[in-house]
C-alpha positions in Angstrom: 0.0 0.0 0.0 1.4 3.4 -1.0 1.5 5.9 2.0 -0.7 8.9 1.7 2.0 11.4 1.4 3.5 9.6 -1.5 0.1 9.5 -3.2 -0.1 13.2 -2.8 3.4 13.6 -4.4 2.4 11.4 -7.3 -0.9 13.3 -7.7 0.9 16.6 -7.8 3.1 15.2 -10.6 0.0 14.2 -12.5 -1.8 17.5 -12.2 0.5 20.4 -12.8 -0.7 22.2 -16.0 -1.1 18.9 -17.9 -1.4 15.2 -17.1 2.0 13.8 -16.5 3.0 10.2 -17.1 5.8 8.0 -15.7 8.5 6.0 -17.4 10.8 3.7 -15.5 14.5 4.3 -16.2 17.9 3.5 -14.8 19.6 6.6 -13.6 23.2 7.4 -14.5 25.5 7.0 -11.5 29.0 8.4 -10.7 31.4 8.8 -7.8 31.0 12.0 -5.7 32.8 14.9 -7.5 36.2 15.7 -6.2 35.4 19.3 -5.4 32.7 18.3 -2.9 33.6 18.7 0.7 32.6 15.8 3.0 30.5 17.0 5.9 30.2 14.8 9.0 27.4 14.7 11.6 25.8 12.5 14.2 22.8 10.3 13.2 21.5 10.0 16.7 19.4 13.1 17.7 17.1 12.1 20.6 16.2 15.6 21.7 15.3 16.8 18.2 13.4 13.6 17.5 10.9 14.6 20.1 10.0 17.7 18.1 9.4 15.8 14.8 5.7 15.5 13.9 5.6 12.9 11.1 7.5 10.0 12.5 10.8 10.8 10.9 13.5 13.4 11.4 15.5 15.2 8.8 19.0 14.7 10.0 21.0 16.6 7.4 20.6 18.8 4.3 23.9 19.4 2.5 24.1 21.5 -0.7 27.2 22.5 -2.5 27.4 24.6 -5.6 30.3 24.9 -8.1 29.5 28.0 -10.1 32.5 27.6 -12.4 31.4 24.2 -13.8 27.7 24.9 -13.2 27.1 21.9 -10.9 24.9 21.6 -7.8 25.5 18.7 -5.3 22.9 17.7 -2.8 22.9 15.2 0.0 19.9 14.4 2.3 19.6 12.2 5.4 16.4 11.2 7.2 15.8 8.9 10.1 12.6 6.9 10.7 11.5 7.3 14.3 8.3 5.3 14.5 5.7 3.4 12.4 4.1 6.7 11.2 7.5 7.6 9.7 7.4 4.6 7.5 4.1 5.8 6.0 5.1 9.5 5.9 8.7 9.2 4.7 9.1 11.0 1.4 10.6 8.9 -1.4 13.9 9.7 -3.1 13.3 12.5 -5.7 15.3 14.9 -7.8 14.1 17.4 -10.4 16.1 18.7 -13.4 15.6 20.0 -16.9 17.2 17.8 -19.6 17.1 20.6 -22.1 20.2 22.1 -20.4 20.9 19.8 -17.4 22.3 16.3 -16.7 21.7 14.4 -13.5 23.8 11.7 -11.8 23.2 9.9 -8.5 26.1 9.2 -6.2 24.5 7.2 -3.4 21.2 5.8 -2.2 21.5 3.7 0.9 19.8 2.6 4.1 21.8 2.5 7.3 20.3 -0.2 9.5 21.9 -1.4 12.8 25.2 0.0 11.8 25.3 -1.6 8.4 24.9 0.1 5.0 22.5 -1.3 2.4 23.2 -0.1 -1.1 19.8 0.8 -2.8 21.3 2.5 -5.8 22.7 -0.6 -7.6 20.1 -1.7 -10.0 17.5 0.8 -8.8 14.8 1.8 -11.3 13.4 5.3 -11.0 10.0 6.6 -12.1 10.4 9.6 -14.4 7.5 12.2 -14.3 7.4 14.7 -17.0 4.9 17.1 -18.5 5.3 15.7 -21.9 1.8 15.2 -23.2 1.2 19.0 -23.5 3.1 20.0 -26.6 2.7 23.7 -25.9 3.9 23.6 -22.3 6.8 21.3 -23.3 8.1 24.2 -25.4 8.8 26.1 -22.2 9.2 23.4 -19.6 11.1 20.2 -20.3 11.7 19.5 -16.7 11.5 16.0 -15.2 11.3 14.6 -11.7 12.9 11.3 -10.8 11.3 9.4 -8.0 12.4 6.2 -6.2 9.9 4.5 -3.9 11.6 3.3 -0.6 9.3 0.3 0.1 11.4 -1.7 2.5 12.0 0.8 5.3 12.0 -0.2 9.0 11.8 1.9 12.2 15.3 3.1 13.2 16.5 3.1 9.5 18.5 6.1 8.3 17.9 6.8 4.6 20.7 8.8 2.8 21.0 9.8 -0.8 23.1 12.2 -2.9 23.1 13.4 -6.5 24.5 16.2 -8.7 22.8 18.3 -11.4 25.1 19.9 -14.0 23.9 22.9 -16.0 22.5 26.4 -15.3 19.5 27.9 -17.1 20.9 29.6 -20.2 18.2 32.2 -20.0 20.2 34.0 -17.3 23.4 34.4 -19.4 25.6 32.4 -17.0 25.0 34.7 -14.1 24.1 33.0 -10.8 21.5 33.8 -8.2 19.7 31.6 -5.7 17.9 31.6 -2.4 18.8 29.1 0.3 16.4 28.3 3.1 17.8 28.1 6.6 14.5 27.8 8.5 11.7 25.2 8.0 8.4 24.0 9.2 9.9 20.9 10.6 13.1 20.4 12.7 16.5 19.7 11.0 19.6 18.5 12.8 22.3 19.8 10.4 22.4 22.3 7.6 25.4 23.0 5.4 25.7 25.2 2.4 28.9 25.7 0.3 29.5 27.7 -2.8 32.7 27.7 -4.9 33.0 30.5 -7.4 35.8 32.0 -9.5 37.2 34.9 -7.6 36.5 37.2 -10.6 32.8 36.5 -10.2 31.7 38.5 -7.1 28.6 37.3 -5.1 26.3 39.6 -3.2 24.9 38.0 0.0 21.9 39.1 2.1 20.0 37.5 4.9 16.3 37.6 5.7 14.6 36.9 9.0 17.9 35.9 10.6 21.3 37.1 11.7 23.9 34.6 10.4 27.6 34.7 9.8 29.2 32.7 7.0 32.8 32.1 6.0 34.4 33.6 2.9 37.8 32.1 2.0 40.0 32.8 -1.1 41.8 29.7 -2.3 43.9 30.3 -5.4 41.6 31.8 -8.1 38.5 30.6 -6.3 36.4 32.0 -3.5 34.6 29.6 -1.2 31.5 30.6 0.9 30.3 28.3 3.7 27.3 28.4 6.1 26.4 25.7 8.7 23.8 25.4 11.4 22.8 22.7 13.7 19.8 21.8 15.9 17.3 23.9 13.9 13.8 23.8 15.4 10.7 24.3 13.3 9.6 27.9 12.6 6.2 28.5 14.1 4.1 30.6 11.8 0.7 32.4 12.2 -2.2 31.5 10.1 -3.6 33.4 7.1 -0.4 35.2 6.1 -0.3 37.6 3.1 1.4 35.8 0.2 4.2 38.4 0.2 5.2 37.6 3.8 7.7 34.8 4.0 8.4 33.8 7.6 11.2 31.4 6.9 14.8 32.7 7.3 16.9 32.5 4.2 20.2 33.5 2.5 19.9 35.4 -0.8 22.9 35.2 -3.2 23.3 37.0 -6.5 25.9 38.1 -9.0 23.7 41.0 -9.8 24.4 44.1 -7.7 21.6 46.4 -8.7 18.3 46.5 -10.5 19.8 48.2 -13.6 21.7 44.9 -14.2 18.4 43.1 -14.2 16.8 45.7 -16.5 19.7 45.3 -18.9 19.3 41.5 -18.8 15.5 41.6 -19.3 15.5 44.1 -22.1 17.3 41.6 -24.4 14.4 39.2 -23.9 12.2 41.7 -26.0 14.2 42.7 -29.2 13.1 46.0 -30.7 12.4 46.9 -34.3 10.3 43.8 -35.2 9.2 43.6 -38.8 5.4 43.1 -38.9 4.3 40.2 -41.2 1.2 40.5 -43.3 -1.2 38.5 -41.1 -0.4 40.6 -38.0 -0.4 43.8 -40.1 -3.9 43.0 -41.4 -5.2 42.6 -37.9 -3.7 46.0 -36.8 -5.2 47.7 -39.9 -8.6 46.3 -39.0 -8.4 47.9 -35.5 -7.2 51.2 -36.9 -10.1 51.4 -39.3 -12.6 50.2 -36.7 -11.6 52.4 -33.7 -10.7 56.1 -33.7 -8.9 56.5 -30.3 -5.8 55.0 -28.9 -7.7 53.9 -25.8 -10.1 51.9 -28.0 -7.3 50.3 -30.1 -5.4 49.4 -26.9 -8.5 47.8 -25.4 -9.1 45.8 -28.6 -5.5 44.6 -28.8 -5.5 43.7 -25.1 -8.7 41.7 -25.5 -7.3 39.8 -28.5 -4.0 38.9 -26.7 -5.9 37.8 -23.6 -8.6 35.8 -25.2 -7.3 34.6 -28.6 -3.7 33.7 -27.5 -3.8 30.8 -25.1 -1.8 31.4 -21.9 0.8 28.8 -21.2 1.6 29.1 -17.5 5.4 29.0 -17.6 7.4 31.4 -15.5 11.1 32.4 -15.8 12.3 29.4 -13.8 10.7 27.0 -16.3 11.6 28.9 -19.5 15.1 28.7 -20.9 14.6 30.8 -24.1 13.9 34.5 -24.9 10.4 35.5 -26.0 9.3 34.1 -29.3 8.9 36.5 -32.3 5.5 38.1 -32.1 4.6 37.1 -35.6 5.1 33.5 -34.7 3.1 33.9 -31.5 0.3 35.5 -33.5 0.2 32.6 -35.8 0.6 29.7 -33.3 -2.0 31.3 -30.9 -0.3 30.3 -27.6 2.3 32.0 -25.4 3.8 32.4 -22.0 3.4 35.7 -20.1 6.5 37.4 -21.5 5.5 36.5 -25.1 2.0 37.8 -24.5 3.4 41.0 -23.2 5.9 41.2 -26.1 3.1 40.6 -28.7 0.9 43.3 -27.2 3.9 45.7 -27.0 4.6 45.0 -30.7 1.0 45.5 -31.7 0.7 48.8 -29.8 4.0 50.1 -31.1 3.0 49.5 -34.6 -0.1 51.6 -33.9 2.0 54.4 -32.4 1.1 53.6 -28.8 4.2 53.4 -26.6 4.5 50.7 -23.9 7.1 48.9 -21.7 7.2 45.4 -20.3 7.1 45.3 -16.5 8.4 42.3 -14.5 6.3 41.4 -11.4 5.9 38.6 -8.9 2.2 37.7 -8.5 2.9 36.1 -5.1 5.8 38.0 -3.4 4.4 41.4 -4.6 5.8 44.3 -2.6 8.5 42.2 -0.9 10.6 42.0 -4.1 11.8 45.5 -3.4 13.8 44.3 -0.4 15.4 41.3 -2.1 18.9 41.1 -3.5 18.4 41.7 -7.3 17.8 38.6 -9.3 15.9 37.7 -12.5 14.5 34.7 -10.5 12.4 37.1 -8.4 9.9 37.5 -11.2 7.2 35.1 -12.4 5.2 37.2 -14.9 5.4 40.1 -17.4 2.7 42.8 -17.6 2.7 46.0 -19.7 2.8 49.7 -18.9 0.9 51.6 -21.6 1.3 55.4 -22.1 -1.4 57.4 -23.8 -0.9 61.1 -23.6 -0.3 62.0 -20.0 -2.0 58.8 -18.7 -0.4 55.5 -17.9 -2.3 52.2 -17.8 -1.1 48.9 -16.4 -2.5 45.8 -18.1 -1.9 42.0 -17.7 -2.1 40.2 -21.0 -2.1 36.9 -19.2 -5.5 37.4 -17.8 -8.6 36.8 -19.8 -12.3 37.6 -20.0 -11.8 41.3 -19.3 -14.3 43.6 -20.9 -15.3 47.3 -21.0 -13.3 50.4 -21.9 -9.6 50.6 -21.1 -10.2 52.8 -18.0 -12.5 50.1 -16.6 -10.1 47.2 -17.1 -8.9 46.1 -13.7 -5.2 45.6 -12.9 -4.4 43.1 -10.0 -2.7 44.1 -6.8 0.8 43.1 -7.8 2.1 46.1 -5.8 5.6 46.3 -7.2 7.4 45.7 -10.5 10.5 46.4 -12.6 9.6 48.6 -15.5 11.9 48.1 -18.5 12.8 50.7 -21.1 14.4 54.0 -20.0 12.9 54.0 -16.5 15.9 55.0 -14.3 14.2 53.8 -11.1 14.6 50.4 -9.4 11.5 48.6 -8.3 8.5 50.8 -8.9 5.2 50.9 -6.9 2.3 49.6 -9.0 -1.1 50.7 -7.8 -3.9 48.2 -8.3 -6.7 49.4 -10.5 -10.0 48.0 -9.2 -12.9 50.0 -10.6 -15.1 47.1 -9.7 -17.8 46.5 -7.2 -20.1 43.7 -6.1 -23.6 45.0 -5.7 -26.0 42.4 -4.4 -29.7 42.7 -3.8 -31.5 39.9 -2.0 -35.3 39.9 -1.7 -37.0 37.5 0.7 -40.8 37.3 0.2 -42.7 35.7 3.1 -46.3 35.1 2.0 -47.2 33.5 5.4 -45.7 31.9 8.4 -46.5 28.4 7.2 -45.7 28.8 3.5 -42.4 28.5 1.5 -40.4 31.7 1.2 -39.2 33.1 -2.2 -35.7 34.5 -2.5 -34.6 36.5 -5.5 -31.0 37.7 -5.9 -29.5 40.2 -8.3 -25.7 40.7 -8.3 -24.0 43.3 -10.4 -20.3 42.6 -10.8 -17.9 45.1 -12.3 -14.1 45.2 -12.7 -12.2 42.1 -11.7 -15.4 40.7 -10.0 -17.0 40.7 -13.4 -13.9 39.1 -15.0 -14.1 36.2 -12.5 -17.8 35.7 -12.9 -17.5 35.8 -16.7 -14.7 33.2 -16.6 -16.6 31.1 -14.1 -19.8 30.9 -16.3 -17.7 30.4 -19.4 -15.7 27.5 -18.0 -18.2 25.8 -15.8 -21.3 23.9 -16.8 -24.7 25.5 -16.1 -25.6 22.6 -13.8 -22.4 23.1 -11.7 -22.9 26.9 -11.6 -26.4 26.5 -10.2 -25.2 23.9 -7.8 -22.4 26.2 -6.5 -24.8 29.1 -6.1 -27.4 27.0 -4.3 -24.8 25.6 -2.0 -24.0 29.0 -0.7 -27.6 29.7 0.6 -28.0 26.0 1.6 -25.5 26.8 4.3 -28.2 28.8 6.0 -31.3 27.2 4.6 -30.7 23.5 4.1 -34.0 22.8 2.2 -33.6 25.6 -0.3 -34.4 24.8 -4.0 -32.8 26.6 -6.9 -35.4 27.6 -9.4 -33.5 29.7 -12.0 -30.1 31.3 -12.6 -29.0 33.3 -15.6 -26.7 36.2 -16.4 -26.4 39.3 -18.6 -22.9 40.3 -19.9 -22.5 43.9 -20.9 -19.3 43.8 -22.9 -19.4 47.6 -23.6 -19.3 48.5 -19.9 -17.7 45.3 -18.6 -20.6 44.7 -16.1 -21.7 41.1 -15.5 -25.0 40.7 -13.8 -26.3 37.4 -12.3 -29.9 36.7 -11.5 -31.0 33.9 -9.1 -34.3 32.7 -7.7 -34.9 30.1 -5.0 -37.7 28.6 -3.0 -37.0 28.1 0.8 -39.0 25.4 2.5 -37.4 25.8 6.0 -37.0 29.5 6.3 -38.0 29.4 10.0 -36.5 27.3 12.8 -38.8 26.2 15.7 -37.8 26.1 19.3 -40.1 26.0 22.3 -43.0 27.1 20.1 -41.2 30.1 18.7 -40.2 30.5 15.1 -37.1 32.5 14.3 -34.8 33.4 11.4 -31.5 35.3 11.1 -31.1 38.1 8.5 -27.7 39.7 8.0 -25.1 40.4 5.3 -24.8 36.8 3.9 -22.4 37.7 1.1 -20.3 40.4 2.6 -19.5 38.5 5.8 -17.8 35.9 3.6 -15.1 38.5 2.7 -14.1 39.2 6.2 -11.0 37.4 7.3 -10.9 36.0 10.8 -7.9 34.4 12.6 -7.9 31.8 15.3 -4.9 33.4 16.8 -5.7 36.3 19.1 -2.0 37.1 19.7 0.0 37.4 16.4 3.6 38.1 15.5 3.0 38.2 11.8 0.6 40.1 9.5 -2.9 38.8 8.8 -4.2 38.7 5.2 -7.2 40.7 4.3 -9.1 40.4 1.0 -8.1 43.4 -1.2 -9.1 45.3 -3.2 -12.8 45.1 -2.5 -15.9 47.3 -2.7 -19.1 45.5 -1.7 -22.7 46.7 -1.3 -25.4 44.2 -0.1 -29.0 45.3 0.1 -31.5 42.9 1.7 -35.2 43.4 1.5 -37.7 41.3 3.5 -41.3 41.4 2.6 -43.1 40.4 5.8 -46.5 38.7 6.0 -47.8 41.5 8.3 -46.6 44.6 10.0 -44.0 43.9 12.7 -42.5 46.2 15.3 -38.8 46.7 14.5 -36.5 49.6 15.3 -34.2 51.2 12.8 -30.4 51.0 13.3 -27.2 52.5 11.9 -23.9 50.8 12.6 -20.4 51.3 11.4 -17.0 49.6 12.0 -13.5 50.6 11.0 -10.1 49.0 11.1 -6.8 49.6 9.5 -7.8 47.4 6.6 -11.5 48.1 6.0 -14.6 50.2 6.7 -18.0 48.6 7.2 -21.5 50.0 7.6 -25.0 48.5 8.3 -28.4 50.2 8.1 -31.9 48.9 8.8 -35.2 50.6 8.0 -38.8 49.3 8.4 -41.7 50.8 6.3 -45.0 48.9 6.7 -44.3 45.3 5.9 -41.0 45.9 4.2 -37.7 45.5 6.1 -34.8 47.0 4.2 -31.1 46.5 5.2 -28.0 47.9 3.5 -24.5 46.7 4.2 -21.2 48.0 2.8 -17.6 46.8 3.0 -14.6 48.6 1.5 -11.2 47.1 2.0 -8.3 49.5 1.8 -5.2 47.2 2.1 -4.3 43.6 2.0 -3.1 43.0 5.6 -3.3 44.0 9.2 -0.1 44.2 11.3 0.1 42.4 14.7 -0.1 45.7 16.6 -3.3 46.5 14.7 -5.1 43.3 15.7 -6.9 44.9 18.7 -8.6 47.4 16.3 -9.5 44.6 13.9 -11.0 42.6 16.7 -13.1 45.6 17.9 -14.4 46.1 14.4 -15.3 42.4 14.1 -17.1 42.5 17.5 -19.2 45.5 16.2 -20.1 43.6 13.1 -20.9 40.4 14.8 -22.9 42.0 17.6 -24.8 44.6 15.5 -24.8 43.1 12.0 -28.4 42.1 11.4 -31.7 41.0 12.9 -33.1 37.8 14.4 -36.8 37.8 13.7 -39.0 35.7 16.1 -42.6 34.8 15.9 -44.5 33.4 18.9 -46.5 30.3 17.8 -47.4 28.9 21.2 -51.1 29.8 20.8 -51.5 26.8 18.5 -52.4 29.0 15.5 -49.6 28.7 13.0 -50.9 31.1 10.5 -49.6 34.6 10.0 -52.8 35.9 11.5 -52.1 34.6 15.0 -50.9 36.9 17.7 -47.2 37.4 17.3 -44.5 38.4 19.6 -41.6 40.0 17.8 -38.3 40.6 19.5 -35.6 42.7 17.8 -32.2 41.6 19.0 -29.0 41.8 16.9 -27.7 38.6 15.4 -24.6 37.2 17.0 -22.8 35.7 14.1 -20.4 33.2 15.8 -20.3 30.7 13.0 -17.9 30.7 10.1 -19.6 32.2 7.1 -19.1 30.2 4.0 -18.4 32.0 0.8 -20.3 31.6 -2.4 -18.1 29.5 -4.6 -18.9 31.2 -7.8 -18.6 34.7 -6.5 -15.4 34.1 -4.6 -13.6 31.7 -6.9 -10.6 34.0 -7.2 -10.4 34.4 -3.4 -10.5 30.7 -2.7 -7.8 30.0 -5.4 -5.6 32.8 -3.9 -6.1 31.4 -0.4 -5.3 27.9 -1.6 -2.2 29.0 -3.5 -1.1 30.9 -0.5 -1.6 27.9 1.8 0.4 25.7 -0.5 3.1 28.4 -0.9 3.4 28.9 2.8 3.3 25.2 3.7 5.8 24.1 1.0 8.4 23.8 3.7 9.3 21.2 4.8 11.7 23.6 2.9 14.4 21.0 3.4 12.7 19.0 0.7 13.6 21.8 -1.7 15.8 24.1 0.3 17.6 25.7 -2.6 14.4 27.5 -3.5 13.1 29.8 -6.2 14.5 33.2 -5.4 11.5 34.6 -3.5 
């Protein structure tokens, strides 16, 4: 039986961008390179074993880099502590890109009762590769070798070592890397060593840690060394912003300033491209159809977004410069830098200047504090200049509609603008002209009859983009199921009657209409019927943390502008008092109003988020705001039915106390698809450590 963690590993290999498949191969073997320094340690770590969570302990992580011959050596050692460790122990794995790298294993062995068992001789590895997607293969030829360790016993020490030769040619033989020195699980020994020609100076910085390394000149080489022992797990707070990395690290780069990176990146986008006839014809069509530069820019952006398939390959996957825009136009697929390059070429041919901008969609603002490296970036967007106005657009997005000024730009926060921009990392302001305006109408004909709920939601900006994409890529059945499930959280016997949408491509607005029948609107307890009415949709955007005391920032959904209007048509006139409430924190403002006119109860809620995080010292203000919302955020309507007459005509007793919303509010899947994806990616990103499983990380 394959342990669960190994099934997850295999599943990941099978699901990244395309379905991967496995071949069994014999891996090339070789003796340990002569330049590698032997690092010794103790296998027995009783104190640290008590701190290991998964039944095994990482004893040693050793990585050595020879920049001169472009080789990385890695050695890992793990010890099985108990039976859980047998199931949870990761297999032997190594990833490389055969387009420019070769891999050799030096050792795979089990140390059992003081004796070494050679597991490398005759070993057959599974090879996982994204080979069935021809488009992605153009950018990413990487493979992962995986060897299942299926005969492990408690007390065994598993040790393996391999070398990978070859650096990504995209970076012009300049080296940069990030080495993790803190992890989510304990590690007994950590050793990093870099050998570089003395003429190739390295710039070293540390994050989240104070650490001293050794730098020694030996002949015409410089050797850098770092070592640590007894490394306890880093304890992190929940719900961190994606840009906040709590794990200490060493950042190393041959680049000493951002101008070096700009010079490198500029050569990825050659100027003075000759426009071929097919592309020229498309440009001529837009110039004849549209009279303003803004309209032509919007048309070109929409074409690149929707007609050129996005191949999700970042700089670390890619090993070639951007493909000629004429070829991209013909082949109809591209990575982010090629999409940006095509759009830049189109706009330039129409007399509209623009510049590529390198961003990191996860690390965001934190890239400004990093040691310069091309590996910091994972996407290319475009800065467009029309007169005195500048627009930032992301050609890798899709389903954006409306005029150029209404096209949203994500909260990437920072970027490196190419061209003649003399600055380093520039601040990029998010453009979110969008809102979510929801109106929910509950019609209650009588106290013993089903209730009708109609919902109208107007989405603009990025909210419209997400809804448009969701309806486009999801079956009508699944969309209706997702929407129904949201309200079923509150009303389990709800039935979805209809759902449809209107897409106004001229303005970019996307409006969704829903209608439901609720058969269990009221709950009965001790002869009293009751129901809770509050901001169902808005409450889903409010981020709550289980940790009352934090040392790290809390993520807040941003940017966001939400208005939720609720109308309740009562079966008779009830006695309710109006209320006005407001709450404010460092990250958002919230208002709630209630008015009763005859049989109509009207409530209006607003939420406006102003930034994507709250710092630890601001948590008390956030908690106070949440308390206000939870204690004064709606109504609990009650109806006394103890007289035995269950109709709406019976004498009723109406109490008007605020709803205490102590439960976790679930979010409508279709409305918040982007939020849930962002939270999931964030969770994966922040939980990737055990970083010791991939300690020489992407740069950010």
